[in-house]
C-alpha positions as CSV (number, residue, x, y, z in Angstrom):
1,M,-16.8,-2.8,-2.2
2,N,-17.2,-3.2,1.5
3,D,-15.0,-6.3,1.4
4,L,-12.0,-4.3,0.2
5,E,-12.6,-1.7,2.9
6,N,-12.7,-4.5,5.5
7,I,-9.5,-6.1,4.2
8,V,-7.5,-2.8,4.4
9,E,-8.9,-2.0,7.9
10,F,-8.1,-5.5,9.2
11,I,-4.5,-5.4,7.9
12,A,-3.9,-1.8,9.2
13,R,-5.4,-2.5,12.6
14,N,-3.1,-5.5,13.1
15,L,0.0,-3.5,12.0
16,V,-0.3,-0.4,14.1
17,D,0.1,0.4,17.9
18,K,-3.1,2.6,17.9
19,P,-5.8,0.5,16.1
20,D,-8.5,2.9,17.2
21,E,-7.1,5.7,15.1
22,V,-7.3,3.7,11.8
23,K,-9.8,5.2,9.4
24,V,-10.7,3.8,5.9
25,S,-12.8,5.6,3.4
26,I,-13.7,4.8,-0.2
27,V,-14.1,7.0,-3.2
28,S,-15.7,5.1,-5.9
29,A,-16.0,5.8,-9.6
30,E,-17.2,3.6,-12.5
31,K,-13.9,1.7,-13.2
32,T,-11.7,2.9,-10.4
33,T,-12.0,2.8,-6.6
34,I,-9.7,4.8,-4.3
35,I,-9.3,3.6,-0.8
36,E,-7.9,6.2,1.6
37,L,-6.2,4.9,4.7
38,S,-5.5,7.2,7.6
39,V,-3.5,6.2,10.7
40,S,-1.8,8.0,13.6
41,K,1.3,9.9,12.7
42,D,3.3,7.6,15.0
43,D,2.1,4.5,13.1
44,L,2.6,5.9,9.6
45,G,6.0,4.2,9.3
46,K,4.6,0.8,10.2
47,I,2.0,1.1,7.4
48,I,4.5,2.2,4.8
49,G,7.3,-0.2,5.9
50,K,10.9,-0.2,5.0
51,E,11.3,1.1,1.5
52,G,7.5,0.9,1.1
53,R,7.4,-2.8,1.2
54,T,4.4,-3.1,3.6
55,A,2.4,-0.6,1.5
56,K,3.3,-2.5,-1.7
57,A,2.2,-5.8,-0.1
58,V,-1.2,-4.3,0.9
59,R,-1.6,-2.9,-2.6
60,T,-0.8,-6.4,-4.1
61,I,-3.5,-8.0,-1.9
62,L,-6.0,-5.3,-3.0
63,N,-5.2,-5.9,-6.7
64,A,-5.7,-9.6,-6.3
65,A,-9.0,-9.1,-4.4
66,S,-10.3,-6.5,-6.9
67,A,-9.6,-8.8,-9.9
68,K,-12.9,-10.6,-9.2
69,I,-15.0,-7.4,-9.5
70,N,-13.1,-6.0,-12.6
71,K,-12.3,-2.7,-11.0
72,R,-9.0,-0.9,-10.5
73,V,-8.2,-0.2,-6.9
74,I,-5.8,2.5,-5.7
75,L,-4.6,2.6,-2.0
76,E,-3.7,6.1,-0.8
77,I,-2.1,6.5,2.6
78,V,-3.2,9.8,3.9
79,E,-1.0,11.7,6.4
């Protein structure tokens, strides 16, 4: 599961102005994994993107990466 955490952290750090404030945590269950992403308030718009397009793209990447491990992955962007 560490790979998915690294993917989210890498993408987020490259999108925001304050990469040191990016925090990723994982809540894992048997069939589902929730990845919580926390960024600076100033960078929240950059992670979500226009009409949520950036967040949707990150979720698409996670779904493709999680297909190999047969788990459902949910990305939550925490304010």
